[in-house]
DONUVEX-843050 format. One record per residue (C-alpha): residue in three letters; residue number from 1; x, y, z. Coordinates in steps of 0.5 Angstrom, whole numbers. Layout:
REM DONUVEX-843050
ATOM  residuo  num   east  north     up
ATOM      ALA  NUM      X      Y      Z
...
//
This chain:
REM DONUVEX-843050
ATOM  residuo  num   east  north     up
ATOM      MET    1    181   -117    116
ATOM      PHE    2    179   -111    121
ATOM      CYS    3    179   -104    120
ATOM      TYR    4    181    -99    125
ATOM      ARG    5    183    -92    126
ATOM      ALA    6    189    -89    130
ATOM      TYR    7    194    -83    130
ATOM      GLY    8    191    -81    124
ATOM      LEU    9    192    -87    120
ATOM      THR   10    187    -93    117
ATOM      ILE   11    189   -100    119
ATOM      SER   12    187   -106    116
ATOM      SER   13    189   -112    121
ATOM      ALA   14    188   -119    121
ATOM      LEU   15    188   -119    129
ATOM      GLU   16    182   -116    133
ATOM      ILE   17    185   -110    136
ATOM      PRO   18    179   -107    141
ATOM      GLU   19    183   -102    143
ATOM      PHE   20    183    -98    137
ATOM      SER   21    177    -94    134
ATOM      PRO   22    173    -97    128
ATOM      GLY   23    175    -95    121
ATOM      ASN   24    171    -93    116
ATOM      GLY   25    174    -97    110
ATOM      GLY   26    178    -94    105
ATOM      ALA   27    185    -96    103
ATOM      PRO   28    189    -98    109
ATOM      SER   29    196    -94    111
ATOM      VAL   30    198   -100    115
ATOM      THR   31    197   -107    114
ATOM      ILE   32    198   -112    120
ATOM      ARG   33    198   -119    118
ATOM      ILE   34    199   -126    120
ATOM      GLY   35    205   -130    117
ATOM      PRO   36    212   -133    118
ATOM      VAL   37    218   -128    121
ATOM      ALA   38    225   -130    120
ATOM      GLU   39    230   -130    126
ATOM      ALA   40    234   -124    123
ATOM      ILE   41    233   -119    118
ATOM      ASP   42    240   -118    116
ATOM      THR   43    247   -119    118
ATOM      HIS   44    249   -112    119
ATOM      SER   45    243   -110    124
ATOM      PRO   46    246   -110    131
ATOM      ALA   47    242   -115    136
ATOM      ARG   48    239   -111    142
ATOM      GLY   49    236   -116    147
ATOM      TYR   50    230   -118    143
ATOM      CYS   51    231   -113    138
ATOM      ARG   52    234   -112    131
ATOM      ALA   53    234   -105    128
ATOM      ALA   54    235   -103    121
ATOM      PRO   55    233    -96    118
ATOM      ASP   56    227    -99    114
ATOM      ARG   57    226   -106    119
ATOM      PHE   58    225   -107    126
ATOM      LEU   59    225   -115    129
ATOM      LEU   60    222   -116    136
ATOM      ASN   61    222   -123    138
ATOM      ILE   62    218   -124    145
ATOM      PRO   63    219   -132    147
ATOM      ASP   64    212   -135    148
ATOM      VAL   65    208   -129    145
ATOM      ALA   66    210   -128    138
ATOM      ARG   67    216   -125    133
ATOM      PHE   68    214   -119    130
ATOM      LEU   69    217   -115    124
ATOM      VAL   70    215   -108    122
ATOM      MET   71    217   -106    115
ATOM      GLU   72    218    -99    112
ATOM      GLY   73    212    -96    117
ATOM      HIS   74    207    -99    112
ATOM      GLU   75    206   -107    115
ATOM      VAL   76    207   -111    121
ATOM      VAL   77    208   -119    120
ATOM      VAL   78    206   -123    127
ATOM      GLU   79    208   -130    128
ATOM      ARG   80    204   -132    133
ATOM      GLU   81    207   -136    139
ATOM      GLY   82    202   -134    145
ATOM      PRO   83    195   -132    145
ATOM      GLU   84    192   -125    142
ATOM      SER   85    191   -122    149
ATOM      ARG   86    199   -123    150
ATOM      ILE   87    200   -120    143
ATOM      ARG   88    196   -114    143
ATOM      PRO   89    200   -110    148
ATOM      PHE   90    206   -110    144
ATOM      LEU   91    202   -108    138
ATOM      VAL   92    199   -102    140
ATOM      GLY   93    205   -100    145
ATOM      SER   94    212   -101    143
ATOM      LEU   95    211   -104    136
ATOM      PHE   96    207    -98    134
ATOM      GLY   97    212    -93    136
ATOM      VAL   98    217    -96    132
ATOM      LEU   99    212    -96    126
ATOM      LEU  100    211    -89    127
ATOM      ARG  101    218    -87    127
ATOM      GLN  102    219    -91    121
ATOM      ARG  103    213    -87    118
ATOM      GLY  104    217    -80    120
ATOM      ILE  105    212    -79    125
ATOM      LEU  106    215    -77    132
ATOM      PRO  107    212    -81    137
ATOM      LEU  108    213    -79    144
ATOM      HIS  109    212    -84    150
ATOM      GLY  110    206    -80    154
ATOM      SER  111    199    -79    155
ATOM      ALA  112    196    -73    152
ATOM      VAL  113    190    -68    154
ATOM      ALA  114    187    -63    150
ATOM      THR  115    187    -56    153
ATOM      PRO  116    184    -49    151
ATOM      ARG  117    192    -47    150
ATOM      GLY  118    193    -54    146
ATOM      ALA  119    195    -61    147
ATOM      ALA  120    198    -62    154
ATOM      ILE  121    203    -68    154
ATOM      PHE  122    205    -72    160
ATOM      ALA  123    211    -76    158
ATOM      GLY  124    216    -80    162
ATOM      PRO  125    219    -87    163
ATOM      ARG  126    214    -93    165
ATOM      GLY  127    211    -92    172
ATOM      GLN  128    211    -85    172
ATOM      GLY  129    203    -84    173
ATOM      LYS  130    202    -81    165
ATOM      SER  131    196    -85    164
ATOM      THR  132    193    -84    171
ATOM      LEU  133    194    -76    170
ATOM      ALA  134    190    -77    164
ATOM      ALA  135    185    -80    167
ATOM      GLU  136    184    -75    172
ATOM      PHE  137    184    -70    167
ATOM      TRP  138    178    -74    163
ATOM      ARG  139    175    -74    170
ATOM      ARG  140    175    -66    170
ATOM      GLY  141    172    -66    163
ATOM      TYR  142    178    -65    159
ATOM      ARG  143    178    -69    152
ATOM      VAL  144    184    -75    152
ATOM      LEU  145    188    -75    146
ATOM      ALA  146    193    -81    147
ATOM      ASP  147    195    -86    152
ATOM      ASP  148    202    -89    152
ATOM      ILE  149    204    -86    145
ATOM      CYS  150    203    -79    143
ATOM      ALA  151    204    -78    135
ATOM      VAL  152    206    -71    133
ATOM      THR  153    207    -69    126
ATOM      PRO  154    207    -62    123
ATOM      GLY  155    201    -59    121
ATOM      PRO  156    198    -52    118
ATOM      LEU  157    203    -47    118
ATOM      GLY  158    208    -51    121
ATOM      LEU  159    205    -52    128
ATOM      ALA  160    206    -59    131
ATOM      GLN  161    200    -63    132
ATOM      ALA  162    198    -68    137
ATOM      TRP  163    194    -74    134
ATOM      PRO  164    189    -78    138
ATOM      GLY  165    191    -85    139
ATOM      TYR  166    185    -90    141
ATOM      PRO  167    179    -88    146
ATOM      SER  168    182    -92    152
ATOM      LEU  169    187    -91    158
ATOM      ASN  170    190    -97    161
ATOM      LEU  171    190    -96    169
ATOM      HIS  172    193   -100    175
ATOM      PRO  173    188   -103    180
ATOM      ASP  174    190    -98    185
ATOM      ALA  175    190    -92    180
ATOM      VAL  176    183    -94    178
ATOM      GLU  177    181    -93    186
ATOM      GLN  178    184    -86    185
ATOM      VAL  179    180    -84    179
ATOM      GLU  180    172    -83    181
ATOM      ALA  181    167    -84    175
ATOM      CYS  182    170    -90    173
ATOM      ALA  183    164    -94    174
ATOM      GLY  184    161    -98    168
ATOM      LEU  185    167    -95    164
ATOM      LEU  186    172   -101    165
ATOM      ASP  187    173   -107    161
ATOM      PRO  188    170   -113    164
ATOM      ALA  189    175   -117    161
ATOM      GLY  190    181   -115    165
ATOM      GLU  191    184   -120    170
ATOM      GLU  192    185   -119    177
ATOM      GLY  193    191   -115    179
ATOM      GLN  194    193   -113    172
ATOM      LYS  195    192   -106    168
ATOM      ARG  196    184   -105    167
ATOM      ARG  197    182   -101    161
ATOM      LEU  198    178    -95    162
ATOM      ILE  199    173    -94    156
ATOM      LEU  200    173    -86    154
ATOM      ARG  201    168    -82    152
ATOM      ARG  202    169    -75    149
ATOM      PHE  203    174    -78    144
ATOM      SER  204    175    -75    137
ATOM      GLN  205    180    -76    132
ATOM      ASP  206    181    -69    131
ATOM      SER  207    189    -67    132
ATOM      VAL  208    191    -61    137
ATOM      PRO  209    197    -56    136
ATOM      VAL  210    202    -58    142
ATOM      ALA  211    202    -53    147
ATOM      THR  212    206    -56    153
ATOM      VAL  213    210    -63    154
ATOM      TYR  214    211    -64    162
ATOM      SER  215    216    -69    163
ATOM      LEU  216    214    -73    170
ATOM      ARG  217    219    -76    175
ATOM      HIS  218    218    -79    182
ATOM      ALA  219    222    -75    187
ATOM      PRO  220    220    -78    194
ATOM      GLU  221    223    -72    197
ATOM      CYS  222    219    -67    194
ATOM      GLY  223    213    -64    199
ATOM      GLN  224    209    -61    193
ATOM      PRO  225    210    -62    186
ATOM      ARG  226    216    -58    183
ATOM      LEU  227    215    -55    176
ATOM      THR  228    222    -53    172
ATOM      PRO  229    221    -50    165
ATOM      LEU  230    227    -52    161
ATOM      LYS  231    231    -48    156
ATOM      GLY  232    235    -49    150
ATOM      PHE  233    239    -55    149
ATOM      ALA  234    235    -58    155
ATOM      LYS  235    229    -58    152
ATOM      LEU  236    231    -62    146
ATOM      GLU  237    234    -67    151
ATOM      GLU  238    228    -68    154
ATOM      ILE  239    224    -69    148
ATOM      ALA  240    229    -74    145
ATOM      ALA  241    229    -78    152
ATOM      ASN  242    222    -79    152
ATOM      THR  243    221    -81    145
ATOM      HIS  244    218    -88    143
ATOM      GLY  245    222    -93    138
ATOM      ARG  246    229    -90    141
ATOM      ARG  247    232    -97    138
ATOM      VAL  248    230    -94    131
ATOM      PRO  249    237    -91    127
ATOM      VAL  250    236    -83    128
ATOM      ASN  251    236    -79    122
ATOM      GLY  252    236    -72    120
ATOM      GLN  253    228    -72    119
ATOM      TYR  254    228    -74    127
ATOM      LEU  255    232    -69    129
ATOM      GLU  256    229    -64    125
ATOM      GLN  257    222    -66    128
ATOM      VAL  258    225    -66    135
ATOM      ARG  259    228    -59    134
ATOM      ALA  260    221    -56    131
ATOM      LEU  261    217    -59    137
ATOM      ALA  262    222    -56    142
ATOM      ALA  263    222    -49    138
ATOM      GLN  264    214    -49    139
ATOM      ALA  265    212    -52    145
ATOM      ARG  266    214    -51    153
ATOM      VAL  267    218    -56    156
ATOM      VAL  268    217    -57    163
ATOM      ARG  269    220    -62    168
ATOM      VAL  270    215    -64    173
ATOM      GLU  271    218    -67    180
ATOM      ARG  272    212    -70    184
ATOM      PRO  273    211    -74    190
ATOM      GLN  274    210    -81    188
ATOM      ALA  275    203    -82    193
ATOM      LEU  276    197    -83    189
ATOM      SER  277    193    -80    194
ATOM      ARG  278    197    -73    192
ATOM      LEU  279    194    -74    185
ATOM      GLY  280    189    -68    185
ATOM      GLU  281    194    -64    188
ATOM      LEU  282    199    -65    182
ATOM      ALA  283    193    -64    177
ATOM      ASP  284    191    -58    180
ATOM      ARG  285    198    -55    180
ATOM      LEU  286    199    -57    172
ATOM      GLU  287    192    -54    171
ATOM      GLU  288    194    -47    174
ATOM      ASP  289    200    -48    169
ATOM      PHE  290    197    -49    163
ATOM      ALA  291    191    -44    164
//
């Protein structure tokens, strides 16, 4: 078994997951094992595409890759059908988002960096430039906390804390060209045309209070980035829309987490030009905002 550390959790895994940081041993919070997985979890779970969800169990079936079962936020069972290189993206991505939800942790679909004001989370649907933006701030000397999943929990004095995920960023090849200082820090195993893993320095396992959630949207008609601070119920809606594991049944704890984060953090809708050549301009505007 391999031992890892991510999102403040100790993980024991039968699969090698190089994205995660090495752990220091001790009793695991989460166990990932290889074994058979049934095609259904119970007769009352609604089928949603390849998924079946219940309050304490989540089944995901990806043909020719694997069947996954996430149980009670403590265990993931993997029945392999394809190579580990195809299995790992599901493990470290959507399935870990579900596992965090089961554990009572709020997993936002976003990347995050630590700023002098607290954590800035760049949230949004796939393809909005979350990882690329985090890489640009890393280039500027900021510490990256998370990529794709930002885990938020109550911390000291009730302040919501963003927990570090793993010390790398997954970037499209064209995004790598836009972020200087990548030489020597890219995972050499990346396939041509596929995302490349940028290995991060300045990585720490310390959590950071959440200051701002930036919800990213491409807006081709925008001549320059447009930032709109949200108020009231609009903040709640934006946070909920950018939560991982949305197929997990909603409970009172989840709703309270969303409410508490909205009460603490600024939530800003960011409309931006799509061109990667405007990345520096967007980062300048955000840097001015969270300063």
